C-alpha positions in Angstrom: -20.6 10.5 12.1 -23.2 10.8 14.8 -20.7 10.1 17.6 -18.9 13.3 16.5 -21.8 15.3 17.8 -21.2 14.2 21.4 -20.0 16.9 23.8 -19.7 17.6 27.5 -20.1 21.3 28.2 -18.6 22.8 31.4 -20.8 24.8 33.7 -21.1 28.4 32.6 -19.7 27.6 29.2 -21.4 28.3 25.9 -21.4 26.5 22.5 -19.9 28.4 19.6 -22.5 30.4 17.7 -22.6 33.3 15.3 -25.9 34.5 16.8 -26.0 37.4 19.3 -26.8 36.1 22.8 -28.4 38.5 25.3 -26.2 39.3 28.4 -26.2 36.5 31.0 -27.3 33.9 28.4 -25.2 30.9 27.3 -25.9 28.4 24.6 -26.0 24.8 25.9 -26.9 23.2 22.6 -27.6 24.9 19.3 -29.6 23.7 16.3 -26.3 22.7 14.6 -25.4 20.5 17.5 -28.8 18.7 17.5 -29.4 18.6 13.7 -32.3 21.0 14.2 -34.1 19.1 17.0 -33.9 21.7 19.7 -32.0 24.7 21.1 -31.2 24.9 24.8 -30.0 28.1 26.5 -29.2 28.9 30.1 -30.3 32.3 31.4 -28.8 33.8 34.6 -30.4 37.3 34.5 -33.8 37.5 32.9 -34.6 41.2 33.2 -37.3 41.1 30.7 -38.2 39.8 27.2 -40.5 41.8 24.9 -43.8 40.3 24.0 -43.3 37.7 21.2 -45.2 34.9 19.5 -42.4 32.5 18.3 -42.9 29.9 15.7 -41.6 27.1 18.0 -42.5 25.5 21.3 -40.6 26.8 24.3 -40.1 25.1 27.6 -38.8 27.0 30.6 -37.4 25.4 33.8 -36.5 27.7 36.7 -33.3 26.8 38.7 -33.5 29.8 41.0 -35.2 33.2 41.3 -38.6 34.6 40.5 -39.6 34.5 36.9 -42.9 36.0 35.6 -44.4 34.7 32.4 -47.2 36.9 31.0 -49.7 35.0 28.8 -53.2 36.1 27.8 -53.3 39.0 30.2 -52.1 37.0 33.2 -48.7 36.8 34.8 -47.6 33.4 36.1 -45.0 33.5 38.9 -42.4 30.7 38.7 -39.9 29.9 41.4 -37.2 27.2 41.9 -38.1 23.9 40.4 -41.2 25.2 38.5 -41.5 25.0 34.7 -43.8 26.0 31.9 -44.6 25.0 28.3 -45.3 27.9 26.0 -46.7 26.6 22.7 -45.6 28.1 19.3 -47.6 31.2 18.3 -48.5 32.1 21.9 -47.7 35.8 22.6 -45.8 36.0 25.9 -43.3 38.1 27.8 -40.9 37.1 30.6 -39.8 39.3 33.5 -37.7 39.1 36.6 -40.1 39.5 39.5 -37.4 39.4 42.2 -36.3 43.0 41.9 -33.0 44.6 40.8 -30.9 42.7 43.3 -32.3 39.3 42.3 -31.3 37.3 39.2 -33.3 34.6 37.6 -31.5 31.3 36.7 -33.4 29.3 34.2 -33.1 26.9 31.3 -35.1 27.5 28.1 -35.5 24.8 25.5 -36.9 25.7 22.0 -38.1 23.0 19.8 -37.2 24.1 16.3 -38.4 21.2 14.2 -41.9 19.9 13.4 -43.0 16.7 15.1 -46.1 14.7 14.5 -49.1 17.0 14.7 -46.9 20.1 14.9 -48.3 21.6 11.7 -51.9 21.6 12.9 -52.6 24.8 14.8 -56.0 23.6 15.9 -54.2 21.2 18.3 -53.2 24.3 20.3 -56.7 25.7 20.8 -58.5 28.6 19.1 -56.2 31.2 20.7 -53.1 29.1 20.6 -52.9 28.6 24.4 -54.5 25.2 24.5 -51.2 23.5 25.3 -49.8 26.1 27.7 -49.3 25.0 31.3 -47.3 25.9 34.4 -46.1 23.0 36.6 -45.5 23.5 40.3 -42.2 22.3 41.9 -42.4 18.5 42.5 -45.4 18.0 40.3 -45.5 15.9 37.2 -47.6 15.7 34.1 -50.3 13.0 34.2 -49.6 9.9 32.2 -50.7 6.4 31.5 -49.6 5.2 35.0 -48.2 6.9 38.1 -44.4 7.0 38.3 -42.2 7.5 41.4 -41.0 11.1 42.1 -37.5 10.0 41.0 -38.9 10.0 37.4 -40.8 13.3 37.3 -42.2 13.9 33.8 -42.3 17.6 33.3 -43.3 17.6 29.6 -44.8 14.7 27.7 -44.5 13.9 24.0 -48.2 14.6 23.7 -47.8 18.0 25.3 -45.2 19.1 22.7 -46.8 17.6 19.6 -44.0 15.0 19.4 -41.2 17.5 19.5 -39.6 16.5 22.8 -40.1 15.1 26.3 -38.6 16.6 29.4 -38.0 14.8 32.7 -36.4 15.5 36.1 -34.7 12.3 37.2 -32.7 10.9 40.1 -30.2 8.4 38.6 -30.2 6.0 41.5 -29.0 2.8 39.7 -26.9 2.1 36.6 -28.6 2.3 33.2 -26.9 -0.4 31.1 -25.4 0.2 27.7 -28.2 1.1 25.2 -28.9 3.0 22.0 -31.5 5.6 21.1 -32.1 4.9 17.4 -34.1 8.0 16.7 -33.9 10.6 19.5 -31.0 12.7 20.7 -30.7 12.8 24.5 -29.6 15.8 26.4 -28.7 15.7 30.1 -28.2 18.7 32.4 -26.9 18.0 35.9 -28.7 19.7 38.7 -26.9 18.1 41.6 -24.2 15.4 42.1 -22.1 13.6 39.6 -23.2 11.5 36.7 -20.9 8.9 35.0 -21.3 8.4 31.3 -19.7 5.7 29.2 -19.6 6.8 25.6 -17.4 5.6 22.8 -15.3 3.5 25.1 -14.5 6.5 27.4 -15.7 7.4 30.9 -17.0 11.0 31.2 -18.1 12.6 34.5 -20.8 15.3 34.3 -21.1 17.6 37.4 -23.5 20.2 38.6 -24.3 22.8 35.9 -22.7 20.7 33.1 -24.6 19.6 30.0 -24.0 16.5 27.8 -25.4 15.8 24.4 -25.8 12.1 23.5 -26.6 11.8 19.8 -28.9 9.1 18.5 -27.5 5.9 17.1 -24.5 5.6 19.4 -24.5 3.2 22.4 -23.9 4.7 25.9 -24.5 3.9 29.5 -25.0 6.1 32.5 -24.7 5.5 36.3 -24.6 7.5 39.5 -21.2 8.9 40.3 -22.0 10.4 43.7 -23.9 9.7 46.9 -26.6 11.0 47.2 -27.2 10.0 43.5 -27.2 12.7 40.9 -30.4 14.6 40.0 -30.6 15.6 36.3 -32.8 17.1 33.7 -33.3 14.7 30.8 -34.3 15.8 27.3 -35.4 13.4 24.5 -36.0 14.9 21.1 -38.1 13.8 19.4 -40.1 12.8 22.4 -40.9 9.3 23.7 -38.6 8.7 26.6 -41.4 9.0 29.2 -43.1 6.0 27.4 -40.0 4.0 28.1 -39.9 5.1 31.8 -43.6 4.2 32.3 -43.1 0.8 30.7 -40.1 0.0 32.9 -42.0 1.1 36.0 -45.0 -1.1 34.9 -42.8 -4.2 34.5 -40.2 -3.3 37.1 -40.2 -6.8 38.8 -39.4 -8.4 35.5 -36.8 -5.9 34.1 -34.9 -5.2 37.3 -33.7 -7.5 40.0 -31.4 -6.8 43.0 -30.8 -3.3 41.7 -29.6 -4.3 38.3 -31.5 -4.1 35.0 -31.8 -7.2 32.7 -31.1 -6.0 29.1 -33.0 -8.9 27.5 -36.1 -8.2 29.6 -35.8 -4.4 28.9 -35.7 -5.0 25.1 -39.0 -6.9 25.2 -40.6 -3.5 26.1 -38.4 -0.8 24.8 -37.8 -1.8 21.1 -41.1 -0.3 20.1 -39.9 3.1 21.3 -36.7 3.0 19.4 -34.4 2.1 22.3 -32.4 -1.2 22.6 -30.1 -2.5 25.3 -26.9 -4.5 24.7 -27.4 -8.1 25.8 -23.7 -9.0 26.0 -22.0 -10.3 29.1 -20.9 -6.8 30.2 -24.6 -5.8 30.5 -25.9 -9.0 32.1 
């Protein structure tokens, strides 16, 4: 059953795997956990990765330290809060630029399945680097409309050929019980505490913890701390940023007095494979 894939992983813990993990690396979600959608690892000491041209998209988010990503003869310097998309087939190497006494702390997501357009190399540019980008701290990818900083879109579905979307979000108000009918959702807590209602149980995710919410199972999330939690939110396949933009665009209709209206939400989110429960508990 889909709900059996749910898990809440402690900070510093690693999912079971038969693969060899480099020193300082833990597995937050493996391909078996996500039914092949993505793999997420946490790196706490990136001393260097040999040049490689993987057959999957990689997305790197730096939590702390100085990370160098060498692509096409240029080394890009990433520090806390910066991120980069490295498209499949792009030869690159990663290095710790902070010296022997400085460790890099980063998350690296690998999208291991083919989304819409993923089998068309020409979409990546002649040298494969067409989709590569580095995003400064606090910046967001341009979209259909401007969204508040609390919903910072770090990688759009269009950036990843449909494989995933990646957001940095401040969860300032409760998100009512809802179901993602297609996409798995992964949440990594950067700061604070996040409350998650899943399968009639309350779970609390704290700093450094990761939770996998499989598609097809209703759940709700809400802030569990003040200031509210700041999280990294993964949707795979992508599309969650489309929901966020739509809700921002219609915010006066879907949210009143700090509470979302599930019926109003559904008028706009069904087309993206997300529906909200309209029972009394969510009114």
